[in-house]
C-alpha positions in Angstrom: 32.8 115.8 101.3 30.5 116.4 104.7 32.2 117.8 107.5 31.2 117.0 111.3 32.0 118.2 114.7 31.8 116.3 117.9 32.5 118.8 120.7 33.0 117.5 124.6 32.0 120.6 126.9 33.7 119.8 130.3 34.2 121.8 133.6 37.8 122.3 132.8 38.2 122.0 129.1 36.5 122.1 126.1 37.5 119.4 123.1 36.5 119.8 119.7 37.1 117.3 117.1 36.6 117.7 113.4 35.8 114.5 110.8 34.6 113.8 107.7 32.4 110.5 107.3 35.4 108.2 108.0 38.4 110.3 109.5 39.5 112.3 111.9 41.1 115.8 110.5 41.9 117.7 113.5 41.4 118.4 117.4 41.5 121.3 119.4 41.2 122.3 123.2 40.2 125.3 125.2 39.0 126.2 128.5 35.9 125.0 130.2 32.4 125.3 129.0 30.1 124.0 131.4 27.4 126.7 131.5 26.1 125.8 134.9 29.6 126.2 136.8 31.1 128.8 134.3 28.5 130.9 133.2 27.4 131.6 129.5 30.2 134.1 128.8 32.9 131.4 129.7 31.1 129.0 128.0 30.9 131.1 124.5 34.6 131.8 124.9 35.8 128.2 125.0 33.4 126.6 122.6 34.0 129.4 119.8 37.8 129.1 120.3 38.0 125.1 120.1 35.5 125.0 116.8 37.4 127.9 115.3 40.7 126.5 116.3 39.9 122.9 115.2 38.7 124.1 111.9 41.6 125.8 111.2 43.6 123.0 111.7 41.8 120.9 109.5 41.8 123.7 107.0 38.1 123.9 106.6 35.6 126.9 106.7 33.0 127.2 109.5 30.4 127.2 106.4 31.6 123.8 105.4 30.5 122.4 109.1 27.5 119.9 107.8 26.5 119.2 111.6 27.8 119.2 115.1 27.1 117.3 118.3 28.0 118.9 121.6 27.9 117.0 124.8 27.8 118.9 127.9 26.7 118.5 131.5 23.1 119.8 132.5 22.7 119.6 128.9 19.2 117.7 129.4 17.6 120.7 130.8 16.1 122.9 128.1 17.6 126.0 129.3 21.2 124.9 129.2 20.4 123.4 125.9 19.0 126.3 124.4 22.0 128.3 125.5 24.5 126.0 124.0 22.6 125.8 120.8 22.5 129.5 120.6 26.1 130.0 121.3 27.0 127.3 118.5 24.3 128.7 116.4 26.3 132.3 116.4 29.3 130.9 114.2 27.9 127.7 112.8 25.3 127.5 110.4 24.8 123.5 110.1 22.3 121.2 112.3 23.1 121.3 115.8 22.7 118.5 118.4 23.1 119.1 122.2 23.1 116.2 124.6 24.3 115.2 128.0 27.8 114.6 128.4 27.0 111.2 129.7 25.5 110.5 126.3 28.6 111.2 124.3 30.5 109.0 126.9 28.5 106.0 126.4 28.2 106.3 122.9 32.1 106.7 122.7 32.5 103.7 125.0 29.7 101.0 123.5 28.4 102.6 120.4 24.5 102.0 120.2 25.0 98.6 122.4 24.6 97.8 126.4 26.7 99.2 128.8 27.6 101.4 131.9 30.1 104.5 131.7 31.2 106.4 135.1 32.3 109.6 134.3 34.6 111.6 136.9 36.1 115.3 135.6 34.9 118.3 137.7 31.7 116.6 138.2 30.4 113.0 138.1 27.6 110.7 137.1 27.1 107.0 136.1 24.8 106.2 133.3 24.0 103.1 131.6 21.9 101.5 128.8 20.5 97.8 128.9 19.9 95.2 126.0 16.4 96.5 126.0 17.2 100.1 125.8 16.2 101.0 129.3 18.4 103.9 130.7 19.4 105.0 134.1 21.6 107.3 135.8 23.0 107.8 139.4 24.5 111.0 140.7 25.6 113.9 138.8 23.0 116.4 140.8 25.3 119.2 140.9 28.7 119.9 143.2 26.9 121.1 146.5 24.7 118.2 146.6 26.2 115.2 144.7 29.2 114.9 142.0 30.8 112.1 144.4 34.2 111.1 143.3 34.7 113.9 141.3 37.5 116.4 141.1 35.5 119.3 142.8 34.6 116.1 145.5 38.2 115.1 145.6 39.4 118.8 146.2 36.7 119.9 148.9 37.1 116.3 150.8 40.9 117.0 150.9 40.4 120.3 152.9 37.8 118.4 155.2 40.3 116.1 155.9 42.7 118.9 156.9 40.2 120.3 159.1 39.5 116.8 161.0 43.0 116.3 161.2 43.3 119.6 163.2 40.3 118.9 165.5 41.9 115.6 166.5 45.3 117.8 167.4 47.0 115.9 164.3 48.7 117.7 161.4 48.0 116.6 157.8 50.6 116.7 154.6 47.5 117.8 152.7 47.7 121.3 154.3 50.9 122.1 152.6 49.6 120.7 149.2 46.4 123.0 149.6 48.1 125.9 151.1 50.6 126.0 147.9 48.0 125.6 145.5 45.9 128.5 147.1 48.7 130.6 148.2 47.5 130.4 151.9 49.7 130.8 155.1 47.6 129.9 158.2 44.6 127.4 158.7 42.8 130.3 159.4 43.3 131.5 155.7 42.2 127.9 154.6 39.2 128.3 156.2 38.2 131.5 155.1 39.2 130.6 151.5 37.1 127.3 151.9 33.7 129.2 152.8 34.3 132.1 150.6 31.2 133.2 148.3 31.4 132.6 145.6 33.0 128.9 146.5 36.5 128.3 145.6 37.6 126.3 142.9 37.8 122.6 144.6 38.8 121.1 141.6 41.9 122.7 140.7 43.4 121.0 143.7 43.1 117.5 142.2 45.9 117.5 140.2 48.4 118.4 143.7 46.4 116.0 145.6 47.1 113.2 142.8 50.6 113.9 142.8 50.7 113.9 146.8 49.1 110.5 146.8 51.7 109.4 144.4 54.6 110.5 146.3 53.2 108.4 149.3 51.0 110.8 151.2 48.6 108.5 153.4 45.7 111.3 153.5 45.8 112.0 149.9 45.5 108.4 149.2 43.0 107.8 151.7 40.7 110.8 149.6 41.3 109.1 146.5 40.5 105.7 147.8 37.2 107.1 148.7 36.8 108.7 145.5 37.2 105.3 144.0 34.5 103.5 146.3 32.3 106.5 145.3 32.3 106.3 141.7 32.0 102.1 142.1 28.8 103.0 144.2 27.2 105.0 141.4 27.8 102.5 139.0 26.6 99.8 141.2 23.1 101.5 141.4 22.9 101.7 137.7 23.9 97.9 137.5 20.9 97.3 140.3 18.3 99.5 138.6 18.4 98.1 134.9 20.9 95.2 134.7 19.4 92.6 137.4 19.1 90.0 134.8 22.4 90.6 132.9 25.7 89.0 134.6 28.4 90.4 132.0 27.7 94.0 132.1 30.3 96.2 130.4 31.6 99.2 132.3 33.7 102.2 130.9 35.5 105.0 132.6 35.8 108.6 131.2 36.9 112.1 132.7 40.6 113.4 133.9 39.9 111.8 137.7 40.1 108.3 136.2 42.8 109.3 133.2 45.2 110.7 135.9 44.6 108.4 139.1 45.7 104.5 139.2 44.4 104.8 142.7 41.0 106.0 141.6 40.6 103.4 138.8 42.2 100.6 140.8 39.8 101.1 143.6 36.7 101.3 141.4 37.8 98.1 139.5 38.1 96.2 142.6 35.1 97.7 144.3 32.9 97.1 141.7 34.1 93.5 141.0 33.6 92.6 144.5 29.8 93.1 144.1 29.6 92.2 140.6 32.2 89.9 139.8 31.2 89.3 135.9 31.3 92.8 135.2 33.7 93.3 132.1 35.5 96.9 132.9 37.2 98.2 130.1 40.8 98.8 131.3 41.6 102.1 129.2 39.7 105.4 130.0 37.5 106.4 127.2 37.2 109.7 125.1 34.1 111.2 125.1 34.5 113.8 122.5 34.6 110.6 119.9 31.1 109.4 120.8 30.1 113.3 119.9 31.7 112.7 116.6 30.1 109.7 115.8 26.6 111.3 116.8 27.3 114.0 114.8 27.9 111.8 111.4 24.6 109.7 112.6 22.7 112.8 113.0 20.5 111.2 115.9 21.2 109.1 119.0 20.8 105.7 117.7 19.8 104.0 114.6 
């Protein structure tokens, strides 16, 4: 029996799935393993922990693993891919495939067929493949200059909304949310924290902002509405680039922002369909790690 591993190495969490040719045997999670955001040592800890835990749960040894596929943001860059490959080779002797996180997400959503996936986790990107095999992406250029609609973008936008409200002589319910999450007392504390070097983890504000939006906070709902619109804009760019002659484009959503915010999902759907009414949006948020496992089973990206 051949054993395969699929890994989704995100900025907030790392998920490893163990499977044979047909069945999923175990799943385990650890902390984030995004090399660009978190560094090589944190990526090593998370990848090793998730792999070892999943293999223990499946009652298999590391030596039994035939092939592993890991999807990770930035993996298209040779240096990032090489770091990930080296980390995995420290504990695994089987074949190692390293691909971008958008590749495993698209595979999880549509297999080898055409479609678009919009990913919104700590970072964000839209990626698609048409029926001729042509691909295109939009966004995903890093949190400092891009990643619109992502968890990081949502946190940073909430802080910006607080400061804009202050400039206009108004209060913002988001200040209480952010100050509690970051253990702050004054607006001055917030300004110093937001502009610190290295930058703070804006993405860790996301769950609190979503909770505030669910409780009716207008400022929080405005930020999430903007996030949904930004993510739809990325998907629209991909549609315009490679699906101009195809009406019924399939679109899927992936990542914690989509999974945890019905408002973001609804705005994304409405905005996308307002311009592309025949787009078929998959209603459930897909799990990219399933695509990683399928690629590991195949041994390549397409057949």
